[in-house]
N, C-alpha and C positions, 0 to 999 in steps of 0.2 A: 179258434179255428178260423182261418181266413176264408172269405167267400170267393176270392179270386185265385183260381188254380194256377200254380207256377207254369210258365211257358215251357219249362224243361220237364214237365211231368210226362210219364209214359203215355203213349197214345191209347193204350188199353191196359186193363188189369187182368191178371191171370185168375182162373177159377181154381182155387186150391181144393184138391180132392179130399174126401174124408179119409182119416187115418184111424184104424182100429184102436180103440182104447182111449180116444180123445174126444171130448165134447165141449163146446163153447157156448157162452151166452152173454148178453149185455143188458144193462139197465140204466135208467136215468134216475139218479138219486139227488141231484141238485147240489153237488159239491161247490160248483162255481158257475157252471153254464146252465142256461135255461133252454128248454126245447130240444135237447139232444142227449144221447147216451154219454155217460161219463164213468162207467165201471164195466169191466169185463171179467168173466171167470172162465177158467178152463179146468175141467175135471178129468182126472186120469184114472185108468184101471190100476188095481193093485199090481205092484211089481214094476212100476215106471221108474226108470233111472233119471237122475237130474244132474246137470253140471252148470256151472256159472262162472262168469268173470265180471268184475265190478270196477267202478271208478277207483283211482288211487288218490282222489281228493282227500285232503286232511279234514274236510268238513263234510263227511258222507251223510246221506239221508238216513232216517230211521229204518226204512225198508231195506236199504243196502246192508246195514248192520244186522238186521233180522236174517236176511238170506245168507250172509257170510257165516253166521253162527250155525246154520243148519245145512249148508251145502255138503259138508263132509259126511252127513248121514246118507247121502246118495239116493234117497227115496223121495218121491213127490206124489201127491194125490190131487192137490189143488193149486192153481195160480190165480191170484186176484190182483188186478191192476186198475188204478183209478187215474183219471185226469183231472186237471183244475187245481190240484194241490200237491206239491212235492213231498210233503211231510218231512221237510228238511229244515234244520235250524229250529227245531221245535222242542228240544229238551226232553224232559220226562213225559210230557204229554204226547210226544211223538212216539216214544217207545210204548206207552200205554195203548195208543191207537193201533199199533201193529199187533200187540198181544190180543186186543179185543177183536180186531178183524180176523185174525187167525183162529181164535176161539169160535167165532161165529161160523167161519167156513168149515172148520173141522167138524163141528156138530152137524152142520147141514150135510156134509159129504160122508160122515161116519168114519173119520180118520183121526190121526193125532195132529195136534197143532204144529208139531215139528215137521210135518209133511205138507204144510201150507207155505207157499212162497208168495211174496208180496213185492209190488213195485208201484211207485207213485210218481206222477210228473205234473208240473204246473208251478205255481207260485211258491217261492221259497220264503220261509219265515212265518207263515200263517198256520196256526194249529189246524190239524185235520179233524173234522167232526165225524169220527168213525161211527157214531151212533146212527148216521144216515144209512149205513149198510144193514142195520138190524132188520129192517122190514123187507130187505131185498134178497138176502143171502139164500134163504130156502128156495125162493122163486128162481134165483139164478141157477141153482143146482138142478132143480126139477126141469127147467126150460132148456138146459144145455143140449146142444145138438151137434152132430159131427160136421156140419157144413157151414158153420157160422164164422169163418175166418175173416171175411171182409168186414162184417159188422163188428167183430172184436177189434180189428185194426182201426176202424173209424172211432170207436169208443175212447181210445187212448190218445187221440190227436189233441194238440194244443194249438200252436201257431202253424201246424202242418196245413198244407192246402190239399193234400191227397193222401189216401191210405197207402202204405208201403207193404206190398205182398210179393212173395216169390215161392216157387216150387220147383222140385227136381226129382227125378227117379234115378235109382242106381241098382246095380246087381250086387248082391251080397251073398256069397256062398251059394250061388245057384238060384237065389230067390230075388225077385224085384221088391225093393223097398221104396218108400216115399219120404221126402223131406219137404215140409212146409215151413214157412216163416213169415212173420210180419214184424214191423218196426215202427217206431215214431221218432221224429226228431227233425228240427228245422233250424234251430238256433242254440246257442251255448254248446256248439259242436267243435271240440278239439280233444278227441278221445285220448284217454290214458288208461288203457285196458279194455274199454268198451265205449259204445256211443249211445247216449240217451237210453232208450229202451228197445230191445229186440228179443224175439222169442222164436225158437226153432222147435219143431216137433217131428218125430219119426217113429215108424213102427219097427225099426231095426232093433235087434236084440243086442244092445251094447251096454255093458256094465258101466257104472258111474265113473270109475277111474279112467276107463278108455275114452268115454265121452268127454270127460274133463280134459284129457290130453288133446283130443281133436279140437275142442273149442279154444283152448289156450293157444294152440298153434294157429288156428284158423283166423283169429281176430288180427293177427300181426299185420297181414297185408290186405286187410279188408276194412274193418271198423277202425283199426288204429292207423290207417293210411288215408284218412279223410279229415278235413277241417273246413268249417264254415267261417268261424269267427275267432278262433284261437282261444276260446274259453271252455274249459273242462267242467262238465256238470257235476253237481253233488250226487246225482241220482243214476249215473251211467250203469246200466245192467244189461247183460246178455245172458239168458238162460236157455238151455237146451234140454229137451225131454224126450226120452226114448221108451216107448211102451213095451217093446219086445214082442208085439203081437205077430210079427212075421215069423217068429219061431215056429208057430203052428203050421207054416207053409214049408218048413224045412230049413230055415236059416239058422246057422249055428250061432250060439252066443259068443260074442267077442269080449274078451276081458282085458286086452292090451291095445293101447293106441297104435303101437307099432306093428300090429298083426298085419301081414301082407294081404290078407283077405279084405282089409278095409280100404285098399287103394282106390277102387272105384267109388266107394261111398264117400271117402275123403274128398275126392275131386268134386262130387255133386254137393256135398255139404259146404265146401268152400265157395262154390258158385252161388249158392243161396246167400251166404254171408256177404259176398261181393256185390251181388245184385242189390240187396237191401242197403248196404253201405252207400252205393252209388245213388240210390233213390233218396237217401237222406240229403246228400249234397245237391241233387236236383231240386230239392225242396227248400234249399237254404233261404232263409228269410230275405225276401226281396230280390232273390237271384234272377239274373237273366242270362248268365253264361255258366256252362259247366267247364271247368278248367282242369286239365291234366298237366301236372307239373313233373317233368322227367329230368332227372339229373344223372349224367353219366361221366365217366372219367374221374371219379372221386377216388380217394385213397382207400376207401372201403365202402361196403354197402351202408353201414351205419352212418358214415359221414355223408353219403349221398342223401339218406333219409333226412338227416338234420338240415342240410342245405335246402332240400325240397320243401321242408316244413317252414323254413325261414322265408322262402319265397311265397309259399301258399298262404301264410298268415300275415303277410305284409299289407297293411291297409293301403299303402301307396301303390303297390302292385295291383291289388284287387280293384281299387277305384280306377286305375289306368285302363284295366281290362273292361271295367264297367263302362268307361267312356270310349271304348273301342280304339284305344291309343296304344300302339306297340312301343311303349316307353321303356326301352331296354336299360336306360339309366337307372330306373327303379329296381330292375332285376339285378343289376350289378350291385346296387346298394344292399339288397337283401342277401346276396351271396357273401358280400364282404362282412356283414354283421353276424353271420351264422356261427362264428367262432370255430370254423372248420378250415383245414388247409385249402387254400385257393391261391391262384397266381393270376393277377389281373391280365397279364400279357398273353396267357394261354386261353382265356375265356372266350367261348363262342355261344351265341344265343339265337334261338329260332322261335318264331311264332307261326303256328300252323304250317310247318315245313319250310317256311321262308327264313333264310338266315339273315338276321339284321345286324349282328355284330360278330366280329371274327378277330381272334388274337388281340384282344384288348382295344379294339376300335370299331367304328361303324363299318359294316361290310361294304367294300368297294362297289358291289353291284346292287346296293340298296335301292329299291323302287318303292317310293311312298305310296303310289296308287295301288300297287299289288298287295302291299301290306295292309293298307286301309280296307280293302275289299275283304281280305282274309279275316280281319278283326271283327267284321259284321256277323260272322257265323255264330250260331248259339253254342257251338262246342269249340273250345280253343285248347291246342296243345302247346305248352311252353316248354321248350327243351333247352337245357343248359349243359354244355360240355366243358368240364373243368381242365381236362388234359393232363391229369396227374396220375391216373391209375385205371383200374378196371371196375371200380365200385359203381354200381348203378341202382337207382330205386325210383319209385314214382308215388305221388300222392294225388288225391283229387280235392279240388276246392271249387269255389264259385266266386263271382264278382261281388263287389260291395257297392250297394246302391243307396239312394235316398230312402227307399222303402224300408231298408233294414233299420235305419235310424227311426223312422216313423213307427214301425212295429214295436220296437223296444222302448221308445219313449212313452208309449201308451200302454205298455204291457199290463200294469196293475190297475189301470183306470177303466 
């Protein structure tokens, strides 16, 4: 965890309200870090639904495999997350560590191992010493409290410089329900179904299949529309838990993701996802600029997304923005290499609302001083118009700085 908070960090952190049926706690067991917490536990009342989306990496971590095998059960009683070690590329010892951790948690919470969900983040390729959890699991369950969200978010940080938290309320069938969430992630961010680790919690009475549908759709334009460095993690996991406690206040149980009664909840749920995803980019390793890449005029929305990601993942574009240089030539390069339909002579480019290139050439009204001033802002919107159709999409990224190299060069030392 970095001691220097990102300049793009939120000015304040929300106080996440308690949610009936959810209790959290943290502990320091010494997995990698000294003098800080490195494991968190969330305990859920019986009847809690769970949904999840995971990395599409062909080299997934052991906890990802553990969760994938149990998510179809739809029921959760415990979540255990550690930082400092990803338990990835650890072979049979990694699988054994998951089974051992789940067994400890299940015994402490009085549930089945298949109702325990796991996530790990940190160094890849080092065996996880799960025995460190043995002396802490019972204490974690006993100490769990309904107001420990910020502490839980801090316990799972690695190179993060601030905890990522979000909350929202929604009306569901005449009853107010709450959605809380926290996430971690700063590097190795180029999601392919999820981004690093994120966890959402609600008291809404939503059955697991409906919750799964909401989550799968919700990540498309949130977690799957951000990139820090173009690298997809082995550990990407987003889990959502619904206790159903609001049913006592009159909220009807929802069994289908398409139920129209979910409309307000869906909007609030997606707002929490989007808030957390943006915070991940704001904490991009070494980042000094938050960059929104907008592509319009593409032949389709999917094509616009692919072009936007080509721009957002380009080291040349990202370093130009880091140097506060509106180098549209690098943007042209990234559009051209995307493998999507494009016409050089129809291309127009804007930086923070100032058109710098138009119809395949430098804009006739280009003003270096105005553009230079705009590029000094901490938030940059880079817009590209392809002039081919109606397809539009946007992704979030950040600049690439020397600090990113320093962080990752020293990561294991």
